N, C-alpha and C positions, 0 to 999 in steps of 0.2 A: 523182668525187668532190673533187678539190681545188677545184673552184670552188664545190661547195655547203656544204662542211663546212670550218669555220675555227672555231678556239677552243671545241672541243668535247671533252665528258667521254665516256667509253665504258662502256657495260655489255654484256656480251655473256654470253649463257647461254639459258635456256628462262624461261618466266615463269610456272612453277608458283607456286601462291600462298606457298609458303615461301621463294621467292627476293624477295617483297616488292617487287616493282618498283613498285607503285602508290604505295607511299610515297615512293619515291625520285623518281618524277614529282610528287607533291604538293609535296615539298621544292623540287625544282628549278625549280618554277613560280614560287616567289618570289625566285630568284636575278635580281638586277638585273645589269645590262649584257648584251654582245654574246656570251654565251654559249650553246652549242648541247649538248643531250644526244642521243646517238646510242646506240638500243638495238639490237642485233643478235641475232637469235634464228631459230629453226626455223619454218617456216609449219606450224603447228598450232591445235588449239582454243583453247589457252591465249592464243597470240598474237592469234588473232582476236578474242577476248574483250578483251584490252586495248586492241587498235586501236580497238574500238567506245568503249570506255570514254575513251580519250585523245580520240576525236573530240568526245566531250561535253563535254570539258575544254577543249578548242580552246585549242592552243598551235602557234605557228610556231617554236618552238625545241626541240622533242623531236621526233625521227624513229625510226622503228622499218623496220628493213631486216630482209629475211627471206631466208634460205638463201644467203647471198652465198659467192661462191668464196672459197678458202683466201688466194688473192694479195690480194684486198680486204681479207679479215679483217687481214693482215698491215699492209696500209696503215693502216688504222684504228689497230691499236696503236702503229704508228711515228709517228701524228701527233696522237693525242690528248694532252689536257692530262694526263689520268690516267684510272684505272679506279675505277669507283665500284661498288661490290658491297654491297647492302643486304640479303643474305640474313638470315633468322632462323635457319637452321640448315644445315649443310654437313657433307659428309661428309670433304671436303679443300679443296676450292676451286682446281680447276686453271686456272681463268682468272686469278687471282690470280699465278700462277708464269708464264703467258703474258706478262702485263703486266710482271713483274719481269724476264722475259728481254729485254725490250724496254726495261728501265730507266726503265719507266714509274712515276710515284707512285701508290700505292694506297691509295683512302680506301673503308674498308669496316665493316663490322659490327663491333661488340664482342662477340663470340661466343667461346666457349672454344676451338674448333679455329684459329681466325684467331689468338688471342693466343699460344696454344701455339707455332703455326707462325711468326708474323711477330715476335711481341714488340714492340718498339719501332720496326719498320721498316715501319709503316703508321699511316695517322691514322684513328683508329678513332671510331665514332658508337653511339649507341643506335639499333639498327633498328626500334624501335617508337615513335620519336619523329621524325616529320619535321621537327621544329624544329631538332633536334640535328642532323639529317642536313645541312640547311640551312647551320647554323653552321659545320659542320666544312667544307663546301666553301667558304664563304665564308672562313674561315680559312686554307684553301688559297690560294685566290686572292691573299689580302694577303700571306701569309708564304711561300707557295712553298717548303715543307720539302723536304728531300733526304733519300733513304733508301738504305740499303746493302744489296743483296741478295746480293752475292756468296757469303757464307758460306752462306746460305740454299739458292741453287741450285746450290752444290757439294754440299750435304748431300743435296738432293733431287733429283739428275740423273736425267732419264729412261734414260742411258747405264747408270748404275750399275744401276738398278732393273733393266733389261733383264738385264744380266748375272746378278745376283742370281737373278733369275726363272728365268732358263735353267739356272744352278747347280742350283737347287732342282728343278727336273724331271729333270735329269742324275742327281741323287742317289736319285731315286724310282724310275727304272728300273734 
């Protein structure tokens, strides 16, 4: 991967319609410079559909990788410029927490759940507007804003969640 991918942004997740990845692709095609977009997803119907659409739009800076091993996913998180998440709706947004764990900037949709969880600790855009997505990516490339995730990661730790869940189970029994 090191030889093929440099100066790249990352999206990881599925390509269901509400994930809005096509708007991200439309926005990213307009970004000037030697930047790449790596889209990591499962190999399923929605991925194959997006691959066909991507071929029609032909770009050599956007890549789809399917079913990659966890160690490779970790490499992508560690080496990306930032995570871009264009979803129209989310329950929680686990991949944002993964990016925060690796101290990577988050550029994501201005939707209620992200605003509630992340507040000012991410760069937000209107997910229905590819021009706004583009402008926020360009802003990021010029200004390279920094975000602090320490308090958020402490509040939503997997370790705490596991302990609380086990406690709930023990109280039921």
